[in-house]
C-alpha atoms as an extended CHARMM CRD file, in Angstrom:
* protein
*
       103  EXT
         1         1  MET       CA             37.9440000000       -9.3600000000       -8.3610000000  PROA      1               0.0000000000
         2         2  PRO       CA             34.2880000000       -7.4270000000       -7.2090000000  PROA      2               0.0000000000
         3         3  PHE       CA             33.1310000000       -5.1740000000       -9.1680000000  PROA      3               0.0000000000
         4         4  LYS       CA             33.2580000000       -1.5410000000       -8.4050000000  PROA      4               0.0000000000
         5         5  LYS       CA             30.6100000000        0.4340000000       -6.6720000000  PROA      5               0.0000000000
         6         6  GLY       CA             27.8790000000        1.3510000000       -9.4000000000  PROA      6               0.0000000000
         7         7  VAL       CA             29.1790000000       -0.8030000000      -12.1340000000  PROA      7               0.0000000000
         8         8  SER       CA             27.4340000000       -3.7150000000      -13.4630000000  PROA      8               0.0000000000
         9         9  GLY       CA             28.4790000000       -7.2180000000      -14.0720000000  PROA      9               0.0000000000
        10        10  ASN       CA             26.3120000000       -7.4640000000      -17.0110000000  PROA      10              0.0000000000
        11        11  PRO       CA             25.8500000000       -3.9420000000      -18.5360000000  PROA      11              0.0000000000
        12        12  ASN       CA             23.2470000000       -5.2170000000      -20.7580000000  PROA      12              0.0000000000
        13        13  GLY       CA             20.6850000000       -6.5670000000      -18.1790000000  PROA      13              0.0000000000
        14        14  ARG       CA             17.1180000000       -5.5750000000      -17.1900000000  PROA      14              0.0000000000
        15        15  PRO       CA             17.1630000000       -1.9440000000      -16.4410000000  PROA      15              0.0000000000
        16        16  ALA       CA             17.1450000000       -0.9050000000      -12.9980000000  PROA      16              0.0000000000
        17        17  GLY       CA             13.6440000000       -0.2080000000      -11.6680000000  PROA      17              0.0000000000
        18        18  SER       CA             12.0950000000       -2.2410000000      -14.1970000000  PROA      18              0.0000000000
        19        19  PRO       CA             10.0390000000       -5.0100000000      -12.7530000000  PROA      19              0.0000000000
        20        20  ASN       CA             11.0550000000       -8.8440000000      -13.6820000000  PROA      20              0.0000000000
        21        21  ARG       CA              8.7680000000      -10.9250000000      -16.0230000000  PROA      21              0.0000000000
        22        22  VAL       CA              7.0740000000      -12.7100000000      -13.0710000000  PROA      22              0.0000000000
        23        23  THR       CA              6.1420000000       -9.6870000000      -10.6940000000  PROA      23              0.0000000000
        24        24  ALA       CA              4.5460000000       -7.3870000000      -13.6190000000  PROA      24              0.0000000000
        25        25  THR       CA              2.6990000000      -10.3410000000      -14.5390000000  PROA      25              0.0000000000
        26        26  VAL       CA              1.4320000000      -11.0060000000      -11.1330000000  PROA      26              0.0000000000
        27        27  LYS       CA              0.6810000000       -7.2980000000      -11.0730000000  PROA      27              0.0000000000
        28        28  GLU       CA             -1.2670000000       -7.1510000000      -13.7250000000  PROA      28              0.0000000000
        29        29  THR       CA             -3.7200000000      -10.1160000000      -13.1930000000  PROA      29              0.0000000000
        30        30  ILE       CA             -4.3580000000       -8.9620000000       -9.8290000000  PROA      30              0.0000000000
        31        31  ALA       CA             -5.3820000000       -5.9080000000      -11.5990000000  PROA      31              0.0000000000
        32        32  ASN       CA             -7.3590000000       -7.6270000000      -14.1560000000  PROA      32              0.0000000000
        33        33  VAL       CA             -9.0870000000       -9.5540000000      -11.6120000000  PROA      33              0.0000000000
        34        34  PHE       CA             -9.5740000000       -6.6120000000       -8.9220000000  PROA      34              0.0000000000
        35        35  ASP       CA            -11.3890000000       -4.5440000000      -12.2600000000  PROA      35              0.0000000000
        36        36  LYS       CA            -13.9210000000       -7.0880000000      -13.0310000000  PROA      36              0.0000000000
        37        37  MET       CA            -14.6310000000       -7.6480000000       -9.6630000000  PROA      37              0.0000000000
        38        38  GLN       CA            -15.8080000000       -3.7250000000       -8.8080000000  PROA      38              0.0000000000
        39        39  ASP       CA            -18.0460000000       -3.7440000000      -12.1000000000  PROA      39              0.0000000000
        40        40  ASP       CA            -20.0820000000       -6.5100000000       -9.4550000000  PROA      40              0.0000000000
        41        41  ASP       CA            -21.7200000000       -4.3090000000       -6.4360000000  PROA      41              0.0000000000
        42        42  GLU       CA            -21.3860000000       -7.6270000000       -4.1510000000  PROA      42              0.0000000000
        43        43  THR       CA            -17.3030000000       -7.7570000000       -4.8890000000  PROA      43              0.0000000000
        44        44  SER       CA            -16.5320000000       -4.7610000000       -5.4480000000  PROA      44              0.0000000000
        45        45  LEU       CA            -14.1820000000       -2.5650000000       -2.9200000000  PROA      45              0.0000000000
        46        46  GLU       CA            -16.3350000000       -0.0730000000       -2.4660000000  PROA      46              0.0000000000
        47        47  THR       CA            -19.0130000000       -2.3330000000       -1.0910000000  PROA      47              0.0000000000
        48        48  TRP       CA            -16.2790000000       -4.2650000000        0.9870000000  PROA      48              0.0000000000
        49        49  ALA       CA            -15.0530000000       -1.1970000000        2.7630000000  PROA      49              0.0000000000
        50        50  LYS       CA            -18.7760000000       -0.0920000000        3.7630000000  PROA      50              0.0000000000
        51        51  ASN       CA            -19.3960000000       -3.3260000000        5.2560000000  PROA      51              0.0000000000
        52        52  ASN       CA            -15.8730000000       -4.1520000000        6.8920000000  PROA      52              0.0000000000
        53        53  VAL       CA            -15.3200000000        0.2050000000        7.7790000000  PROA      53              0.0000000000
        54        54  ASP       CA            -12.5220000000       -1.0810000000       10.7610000000  PROA      54              0.0000000000
        55        55  ASP       CA            -10.4440000000       -3.5510000000        8.1850000000  PROA      55              0.0000000000
        56        56  PHE       CA            -10.8800000000       -1.2570000000        5.2880000000  PROA      56              0.0000000000
        57        57  TYR       CA             -8.7140000000        1.5210000000        7.5540000000  PROA      57              0.0000000000
        58        58  LYS       CA             -6.5980000000       -1.1750000000        8.9230000000  PROA      58              0.0000000000
        59        59  VAL       CA             -5.6780000000       -3.0980000000        5.9400000000  PROA      59              0.0000000000
        60        60  VAL       CA             -6.2200000000       -0.5690000000        2.2200000000  PROA      60              0.0000000000
        61        61  ALA       CA             -6.1080000000        2.7870000000        3.7550000000  PROA      61              0.0000000000
        62        62  LEU       CA             -2.9700000000        2.3980000000        6.3660000000  PROA      62              0.0000000000
        63        63  LYS       CA             -1.5390000000        0.8500000000        2.9560000000  PROA      63              0.0000000000
        64        64  MET       CA             -2.3170000000        4.1030000000        1.0530000000  PROA      64              0.0000000000
        65        65  LEU       CA             -0.0320000000        5.9870000000        3.9470000000  PROA      65              0.0000000000
        66        66  PRO       CA              3.3190000000        7.9150000000        2.7460000000  PROA      66              0.0000000000
        67        67  ILE       CA              6.1630000000        5.2590000000        4.2160000000  PROA      67              0.0000000000
        68        68  GLN       CA              8.9440000000        6.7840000000        6.2520000000  PROA      68              0.0000000000
        69        69  LEU       CA             11.5480000000        4.9080000000        5.9070000000  PROA      69              0.0000000000
        70        70  GLY       CA             13.9470000000        6.7670000000        8.7180000000  PROA      70              0.0000000000
        71        71  ASN       CA             13.5350000000        7.6600000000       12.1470000000  PROA      71              0.0000000000
        72        72  ASP       CA             13.0660000000       11.3130000000       11.3240000000  PROA      72              0.0000000000
        73        73  PRO       CA             11.4370000000       12.8930000000       14.8340000000  PROA      73              0.0000000000
        74        74  GLU       CA              9.7990000000       15.6650000000       12.7610000000  PROA      74              0.0000000000
        75        75  SER       CA              7.2100000000       13.2410000000       10.8260000000  PROA      75              0.0000000000
        76        76  PRO       CA              7.0230000000       10.4330000000       13.2020000000  PROA      76              0.0000000000
        77        77  LEU       CA              4.5080000000        8.5140000000       10.7710000000  PROA      77              0.0000000000
        78        78  THR       CA              6.4910000000        5.2300000000        9.6190000000  PROA      78              0.0000000000
        79        79  ASN       CA              5.2060000000        2.3270000000        7.4740000000  PROA      79              0.0000000000
        80        80  SER       CA              1.6760000000        0.7860000000        8.8090000000  PROA      80              0.0000000000
        81        81  GLU       CA              3.3480000000       -2.7920000000       10.4910000000  PROA      81              0.0000000000
        82        82  GLY       CA              5.2900000000        0.0890000000       12.1900000000  PROA      82              0.0000000000
        83        83  PHE       CA              1.9230000000        1.6090000000       13.7780000000  PROA      83              0.0000000000
        84        84  THR       CA              0.9140000000       -0.4770000000       17.6200000000  PROA      84              0.0000000000
        85        85  ASP       CA             -2.5980000000       -0.8390000000       17.7320000000  PROA      85              0.0000000000
        86        86  ALA       CA             -3.5890000000        2.0200000000       19.8570000000  PROA      86              0.0000000000
        87        87  GLN       CA             -2.0620000000        4.0570000000       17.2390000000  PROA      87              0.0000000000
        88        88  VAL       CA             -4.3150000000        2.2240000000       14.6450000000  PROA      88              0.0000000000
        89        89  ASP       CA             -7.4850000000        2.6370000000       16.6930000000  PROA      89              0.0000000000
        90        90  LYS       CA             -7.0210000000        6.1290000000       17.1480000000  PROA      90              0.0000000000
        91        91  LEU       CA             -6.0010000000        7.0210000000       13.4360000000  PROA      91              0.0000000000
        92        92  ILE       CA             -9.0920000000        4.7570000000       12.4810000000  PROA      92              0.0000000000
        93        93  SER       CA            -11.1490000000        7.1070000000       15.1390000000  PROA      93              0.0000000000
        94        94  GLU       CA            -10.3180000000       10.4800000000       13.9670000000  PROA      94              0.0000000000
        95        95  ILE       CA            -10.1000000000        9.1720000000       10.0190000000  PROA      95              0.0000000000
        96        96  LYS       CA            -14.3460000000        8.0570000000       10.9300000000  PROA      96              0.0000000000
        97        97  MET       CA            -14.8510000000       11.4320000000       12.5870000000  PROA      97              0.0000000000
        98        98  ASN       CA            -13.3040000000       13.4670000000        9.9050000000  PROA      98              0.0000000000
        99        99  VAL       CA            -15.5860000000       11.2530000000        7.8420000000  PROA      99              0.0000000000
       100       100  ARG       CA            -18.5730000000       11.9090000000        9.5460000000  PROA      100             0.0000000000
       101       101  GLU       CA            -18.3390000000       15.9190000000        9.8060000000  PROA      101             0.0000000000
       102       102  GLN       CA            -17.6010000000       15.9960000000        5.8940000000  PROA      102             0.0000000000
       103       103  LYS       CA            -21.0990000000       14.3300000000        5.2620000000  PROA      103             0.0000000000
Protein backbone atom coordinates (compact mmCIF):
# COMPACT_ATOMS: atom_id res chain seq x y z
CA MET A 1 0.00 0.00 0.00
CA PRO A 2 1.55 3.38 -0.98
CA PHE A 3 2.22 6.10 1.56
CA LYS A 4 -0.14 9.04 1.83
CA LYS A 5 1.08 12.26 0.23
CA GLY A 6 3.35 14.16 2.64
CA VAL A 7 3.91 11.17 4.92
CA SER A 8 7.41 9.72 5.04
CA GLY A 9 8.16 6.02 5.04
CA ASN A 10 11.00 6.84 7.44
CA PRO A 11 9.90 9.57 9.87
CA ASN A 12 13.32 9.51 11.58
CA GLY A 13 15.21 10.00 8.29
CA ARG A 14 17.32 12.91 7.12
CA PRO A 15 15.51 16.24 7.62
CA ALA A 16 14.04 17.78 4.48
CA GLY A 17 16.42 20.21 2.79
CA SER A 18 19.56 18.92 4.49
CA PRO A 19 22.30 17.70 2.12
CA ASN A 20 23.45 14.12 2.31
CA ARG A 21 26.89 13.43 3.80
CA VAL A 22 28.70 13.01 0.49
CA THR A 23 27.23 16.23 -0.96
CA ALA A 24 28.13 18.19 2.17
CA THR A 25 31.69 16.77 2.17
CA VAL A 26 32.25 17.56 -1.51
CA LYS A 27 30.92 21.12 -1.12
CA GLU A 28 33.12 21.69 1.94
CA THR A 29 36.20 20.34 0.13
CA ILE A 30 35.58 22.54 -2.92
CA ALA A 31 35.10 25.57 -0.66
CA ASN A 32 38.37 24.85 1.17
CA VAL A 33 40.34 24.47 -2.09
CA PHE A 34 38.73 27.62 -3.48
CA ASP A 35 39.63 29.60 -0.35
CA LYS A 36 43.27 28.48 -0.56
CA MET A 37 43.46 29.41 -4.25
CA GLN A 38 42.29 32.95 -3.51
CA ASP A 39 45.46 33.61 -1.50
CA ASP A 40 47.60 33.12 -4.62
CA ASP A 41 47.43 35.89 -7.24
CA GLU A 42 48.12 33.39 -10.03
CA THR A 43 45.21 31.09 -9.13
CA SER A 44 42.61 33.51 -7.76
CA LEU A 45 39.21 33.81 -9.39
CA GLU A 46 39.79 37.52 -9.83
CA THR A 47 42.96 36.93 -11.87
CA TRP A 48 41.27 34.28 -13.98
CA ALA A 49 38.25 36.53 -14.54
CA LYS A 50 40.45 39.42 -15.68
CA ASN A 51 42.30 37.15 -18.11
CA ASN A 52 39.18 35.33 -19.36
CA VAL A 53 36.42 37.94 -19.32
CA ASP A 54 34.06 36.23 -21.77
CA ASP A 55 34.45 32.85 -20.08
CA PHE A 56 33.93 34.46 -16.67
CA TYR A 57 30.59 35.89 -17.74
CA LYS A 58 29.50 32.70 -19.49
CA VAL A 59 30.65 30.22 -16.84
CA VAL A 60 30.49 32.06 -13.53
CA ALA A 61 28.33 35.16 -13.76
CA LEU A 62 25.44 33.47 -15.56
CA LYS A 63 25.36 30.78 -12.89
CA MET A 64 24.87 33.52 -10.30
CA LEU A 65 21.77 34.95 -11.99
CA PRO A 66 18.40 34.08 -10.50
CA ILE A 67 16.82 31.02 -12.05
CA GLN A 68 13.24 31.11 -13.25
CA LEU A 69 11.74 27.67 -13.42
CA GLY A 70 8.39 28.56 -14.95
CA ASN A 71 7.46 30.16 -18.26
CA ASP A 72 6.37 33.55 -16.99
CA PRO A 73 6.07 35.93 -19.96
CA GLU A 74 6.47 38.88 -17.57
CA SER A 75 9.91 37.59 -16.56
CA PRO A 76 11.61 35.97 -19.55
CA LEU A 77 14.89 35.11 -17.77
CA THR A 78 15.49 31.37 -17.63
CA ASN A 79 18.38 29.35 -16.28
CA SER A 80 21.74 29.81 -18.01
CA GLU A 81 21.39 26.58 -19.98
CA GLY A 82 18.26 28.08 -21.56
CA PHE A 83 20.08 31.08 -23.09
CA THR A 84 20.91 30.96 -26.77
CA ASP A 85 24.45 31.88 -27.82
CA ALA A 86 23.14 35.16 -29.19
CA GLN A 87 21.45 35.98 -25.88
CA VAL A 88 24.64 35.18 -23.95
CA ASP A 89 26.74 37.34 -26.28
CA LYS A 90 24.27 40.23 -25.97
CA LEU A 91 24.20 39.91 -22.18
CA ILE A 92 28.01 39.88 -22.01
CA SER A 93 28.20 42.98 -24.21
CA GLU A 94 25.67 44.80 -22.03
CA ILE A 95 27.51 43.86 -18.84
CA LYS A 96 30.85 45.00 -20.30
CA MET A 97 29.32 48.36 -21.31
CA ASN A 98 27.89 48.84 -17.84
CA VAL A 99 31.23 47.98 -16.23
CA ARG A 100 33.07 50.44 -18.49
CA GLU A 101 30.53 53.18 -17.76
CA GLN A 102 30.97 52.70 -14.02
CA LYS A 103 34.76 53.18 -14.19
